[in-house]
C-alpha positions as CSV (number, residue, x, y, z in Angstrom):
1,M,61.4,33.9,-42.1
2,S,64.4,36.0,-42.5
3,Q,62.9,39.4,-42.0
4,A,61.0,40.5,-39.0
5,V,57.4,40.4,-40.2
6,R,53.9,40.5,-38.8
7,I,51.1,38.6,-40.4
8,V,48.5,41.1,-41.5
9,D,46.0,39.0,-43.4
10,E,46.3,35.2,-43.4
11,R,43.8,34.8,-46.2
12,S,45.8,36.8,-48.7
13,C,49.1,35.8,-47.1
14,S,50.1,39.5,-46.5
15,Y,52.9,40.5,-44.2
16,E,54.1,43.8,-42.9
17,T,57.8,44.1,-42.6
18,R,59.6,46.1,-39.9
19,Q,61.9,47.7,-42.6
20,G,59.0,50.0,-43.5
21,E,58.5,48.4,-46.9
22,G,54.7,48.1,-46.4
23,L,52.8,45.0,-47.1
24,K,54.5,42.1,-48.8
25,S,53.1,38.7,-49.8
26,F,54.6,35.4,-48.6
27,G,56.2,35.0,-52.0
28,A,57.8,38.4,-51.9
29,V,59.1,38.0,-48.4
30,N,60.6,34.6,-49.0
31,F,61.6,34.6,-52.7
32,G,61.5,38.2,-53.9
33,D,65.3,38.4,-53.9
34,A,65.9,35.2,-55.8
35,K,68.6,35.6,-58.5
36,L,67.1,33.7,-61.5
37,G,68.8,35.6,-64.3
38,D,65.7,37.6,-65.2
39,A,63.3,39.7,-63.1
40,R,60.3,38.1,-64.8
41,R,61.4,34.7,-63.5
42,T,61.6,36.1,-59.9
43,N,58.2,37.7,-60.3
44,R,56.7,34.4,-61.5
45,L,58.3,32.6,-58.6
46,V,56.7,35.1,-56.2
47,E,53.3,34.6,-57.9
48,V,53.6,30.8,-57.8
49,A,54.5,30.8,-54.1
50,D,51.6,33.1,-53.3
51,A,49.2,30.9,-55.3
52,I,50.4,27.7,-53.5
53,V,50.1,29.3,-50.1
54,R,46.6,30.6,-50.8
55,N,45.5,27.1,-51.9
56,P,47.8,24.5,-50.3
57,G,45.6,21.5,-51.0
58,G,44.8,19.8,-54.3
59,S,46.7,19.5,-57.5
60,L,48.7,22.2,-59.3
61,P,45.9,23.0,-61.8
62,E,43.6,23.6,-58.8
63,K,46.0,26.2,-57.3
64,F,45.9,28.6,-60.2
65,D,43.0,30.7,-61.5
66,T,43.8,30.3,-65.2
67,P,45.6,27.8,-67.5
68,K,48.0,30.6,-68.4
69,E,49.2,30.8,-64.8
70,L,49.8,27.1,-64.7
71,D,51.7,27.2,-68.0
72,G,53.8,30.0,-66.4
73,L,54.8,27.6,-63.6
74,Y,55.7,24.9,-66.0
75,H,57.7,27.3,-68.1
76,L,59.5,28.5,-64.9
77,V,60.5,25.1,-63.7
78,K,61.8,24.0,-67.1
79,C,64.3,26.9,-67.2
80,P,67.9,25.8,-66.5
81,R,68.6,28.9,-64.4
82,V,65.7,27.9,-62.0
83,T,67.4,25.4,-59.7
84,H,66.7,24.6,-56.1
85,A,70.0,26.2,-55.2
86,N,69.2,29.5,-57.0
87,V,65.6,29.6,-55.6
88,L,66.8,29.0,-52.0
89,A,70.2,30.7,-52.0
90,D,69.3,34.1,-50.7
91,R,66.6,32.8,-48.4
92,H,69.1,30.3,-46.9
93,C,71.8,32.8,-46.4
94,R,69.4,35.3,-44.7
95,R,68.1,32.6,-42.3
96,R,71.5,31.4,-41.2
97,F,72.6,34.8,-39.9
């Protein structure tokens, strides 16, 4: 991970950062700075990452609590602005330095 973090709760995937930001989820630590053209897309990406980390096994429908959350994932990945490069750009840069 790019930031210095300490795992606080593995079950909820919560981390405490050393920058004094308080508790952040796996998704927030790793994808919270993604530039996807709209803050709602970044928020959805964070939520999706957290859901997948909480339930790594099984199919996509099994990872989400409601059909609405699964539909949100499908909507996110269909968006032309949501590319591998855009999702990983900030994370990749932070990890290299």
